[in-house]
C-alpha positions, 0 to 999 in steps of 0.5 A: 897200096890199099891196107887190109885189117882183120874185121874183129880188131882193125889189126893192120894184116897188109897191103894190096897193091895194083901190079898191072897198072889197070887193077886187074891184078892185086898183089898181097903184101906184108906191112913192109911191102914184100909181096907174098904170093902171085897177083890175083884179082882183088877179092882173092888178094884180100882173102889171101891176107886175111888168111895169111897175113899175120900168120906168115910174119911168124915163119921162118924168114931169111937175112942177107948180111952183106958183110958175111955175103951170106943168108941167115935163117931168122925170126921177124920180131917187129914189122912196121912199113920201113924197118923189120926187126929180126932175131937171127935163128940160124942154128948152123951159126951159133955166133951170130945169134942176135937181134938186129933192125933191117931198115927198108926191107927188100928181096935183097936183105929179107925173103920169106923163101930160102934164096937161091942163086937169084939173090 
């Protein structure tokens, strides 16, 4: 994986990683390795992160609560390579408004898009 930083201040925006083993297709990913869009050539993947890398973290995300076996809308508060801190913001379930840390986030525990039946 290659880090992509903002030119002005070297803020880490995310990473790009090759997806096909030949460096032809690169996936733009968050700092915690969540693929944000389809893989493309390296330049386009870098451009995507320059334009969207931090902004996408401020958008709504979805957390899977294993105990309840349900997905809840959340906001990312902090994002690191190996963990993400979120605030549950699912207004249909006010009893669970809380902060929690997701260690080693993956598509089974944290998603940017609303999870459908493929979870």
